[in-house]
GUPA-552097 format. One record per residue (C-alpha): residue in one letter; x, y, z. Coordinates in steps of 0.001 Angstrom, whole numbers, padded with zeros to 6 digits, always signed. Example, Ala and Ser with C-alpha at 12.3 -4.5 7.8 and 13.67 -1.06 7.14 Angstrom:
BEGIN
a+012300-004500+007800s+013670-001060+007140
This chain:
BEGIN
m+106823+096749+082691l+107180+094454+085681a+109494+096701+087693d+107316+099750+087018e+104243+097986+088365f+106160+096644+091354f+107214+100220+092119l+103582+101337+092088v+102642+098543+094497a+105595+099084+096829w+105554+102898+096829d+102661+105053+098029t+102617+107405+095054t+099041+108576+095729g+099470+109438+099397s+102635+109909+101431g+105024+109570+098509r+107049+107147+100601p+107809+103412+100244r+105522+100884+101898l+108547+098791+102867h+111936+099792+104226g+114136+101318+101548h+116534+098410+101020g+113652+095968+100786v+112046+098020+098016a+115398+098294+096233l+115838+094515+096333g+112284+093989+095118l+112879+096325+092199a+116141+094521+091426g+114225+091248+091361a+111620+092784+089076l+114304+094029+086666i+115715+090513+086477g+112176+089163+086161e+111562+091373+083123l+114524+089754+081393v+113498+086255+082447m+110015+086759+081023d+111540+088149+077818n+113744+085032+077519r+116913+087098+077816v+118066+085630+081130a+117736+082135+082584v+117499+081449+086314r+118081+077904+087519g+118300+077378+091236a+120753+079940+092585q+122373+080571+089212l+121634+083246+086634h+122868+083331+083021p+122138+085625+080062v+120885+083519+077149d+120370+086262+074569r+123064+088857+073974r+120865+091225+071983q+119845+094565+073427v+116240+094910+074545g+115787+098441+073245e+114914+099924+076637p+117744+101763+078457v+117327+100269+081942s+117009+096684+080722d+119858+097167+078255r+122130+098363+081050v+121296+095296+083136i+122035+092951+080223t+125274+094787+079441d+126436+094460+083053m+125641+090743+083111l+127469+090097+079844a+130470+092071+081120s+130684+089964+084293p+130159+086314+083260q+132011+085153+086361h+129136+086384+088541t+126236+083976+088254d+124738+083988+091739v+121208+085388+091868r+121773+086987+095273t+124889+088743+093950w+122910+090332+091127l+120048+091274+093426a+122485+093071+095729y+124279+094763+092839l+121172+095957+091021a+119560+097099+094288q+122213+099805+094522r+120559+101689+091664s+117165+100049+091142v+115104+102802+092799d+116765+105467+090666d+116534+103344+087502v+112871+102429+087805s+111671+105747+089196g+113628+107413+086394r+111773+105332+083850l+108448+106434+085321l+109578+110048+085598n+110758+110085+081983a+107367+108753+080938g+105765+111741+082648f+103866+109500+085025m+105414+110669+088312r+106989+113687+089885k+109793+113668+092419e+110197+115733+095562t+113703+115818+097000p+114235+117017+100593k+116074+120331+100541l+117543+120315+104038l+118289+116728+105057k+120482+115102+102435n+120062+111601+103819r+116266+111646+103645q+114659+109665+100875s+113033+111379+097926r+109276+111162+097636y+107448+110214+094469f+103916+111187+093527s+101591+110296+090681d+098780+112566+089532d+097103+109669+087710f+095356+108012+090651g+093677+105276+088647r+096828+104078+086920a+098885+104339+090098v+096610+102102+092162w+095672+099697+089369p+098504+097154+089844a+097681+096650+093533t+093934+096758+092868r+094260+094181+090090l+096284+091837+092296r+093888+092204+095212m+090834+091420+093092a+092485+088373+091534l+093684+086980+094867v+090459+087572+096750r+088195+086351+093957g+090412+083472+092852q+090547+084822+089302p+092911+083412+086661m+096124+085413+086507t+098306+086230+083535p+101988+085175+083705f+102812+088859+084241d+100508+089128+087255m+101738+085803+088620a+105275+087181+088525l+104162+090438+090147a+102300+088565+092883a+105360+086390+093559l+107662+089395+093881v+105201+091245+096103d+104898+088194+098333a+108680+087680+098437c+108991+091221+099778g+106342+090613+102439i+103833+093193+101253t+100945+090950+100217d+099013+092101+103280t+099487+095683+102112v+097839+094754+098835v+095056+092791+100529d+094360+095467+103112d+091150+093948+104505p+092112+091411+107206a+088886+089506+106573e+090032+088740+103010r+093605+087750+103713r+093049+084087+104476t+091204+083536+101187a+093809+085531+099290r+096689+083642+100885r+095119+080300+100014y+094774+081246+096367l+098246+082801+096295t+099681+079460+097407t+098051+077868+094364v+099386+080603+092093l+102928+080268+093402a+102856+076506+092936a+102054+077030+089251m+104889+079504+088647p+107490+078749+085979p+110615+077378+087721a+112817+080325+086737l+110483+082892+088289s+109863+080667+091292d+113612+080384+091933l+114031+084139+091505a+111235+084856+093995k+112710+082380+096474h+116112+084086+096473l+114531+087526+096566g+112539+086513+099639a+115711+085321+101357a+117544+088548+100497v+114687+090717+101752g+114470+088624+104916d+118151+089229+105613a+117689+092936+104894v+114768+093125+107348l+116912+091609+110103t+119665+094115+109396y+117164+096978+109261r+115673+096055+112631t+119026+095688+114331
C-alpha cells in the first residue's frame, strides 16, 4: 500500500532504524500517503484545498477504514491541511503497526528515555529497499511510471527526500528533470494533495529548526 511504501522510503529500516526526515515530517508524509490511498481507491476526492469522502463503504483494511470513519464523522472538516495534521498524530503508529502485523518489521523501543523515538528494522533487505530503488531507477532512467509510483514520487518530493532516494549527486539533475515531467502529468487530486503536503512539511521544518 502507498503509506507502507512511503514508510520504507522515509525510514531507514535496514540500517539505523531511524527516520530519514524529522519525525513530524515523516508523520505528515504518512498522513498524506494514507489520504492518497483513499484518493487512488476513489473513496476520497481532493479538489484544491478541500477534501470530501465520495464513497461511504468500508475499505476492508483497518487503518484505511478508521480514516474513512473519521472523515464521515466530521463532515464539517474539509480542509486538506486539517486532515494532514490530524492524521499525522497517529500515522507513524498506524502504518508501522500495519507493517509489524504483517510480520515485515520489528520494533525496538528505548527502555530508559521515554521521549526517544522507537526504531524499526526489517530483516527482508530486498523488500525494504525496493520502493526507493524502484523510484531511483525510474527517475534516473526516465522510465514510465505507474500511477502508484507517480503518487509515491510526488509524496517523497513533497517531503523533501528525493535527494535521499537519488543518493548519487551526479544523477540528481537528470532525475529532477524527469520528476518535473512526472509531476506535471499527475492527476489533479494527487497533485493538489502533494502541494498541500509540501506546504505542511515546509512549515514543520521551520518549526523544527527554530
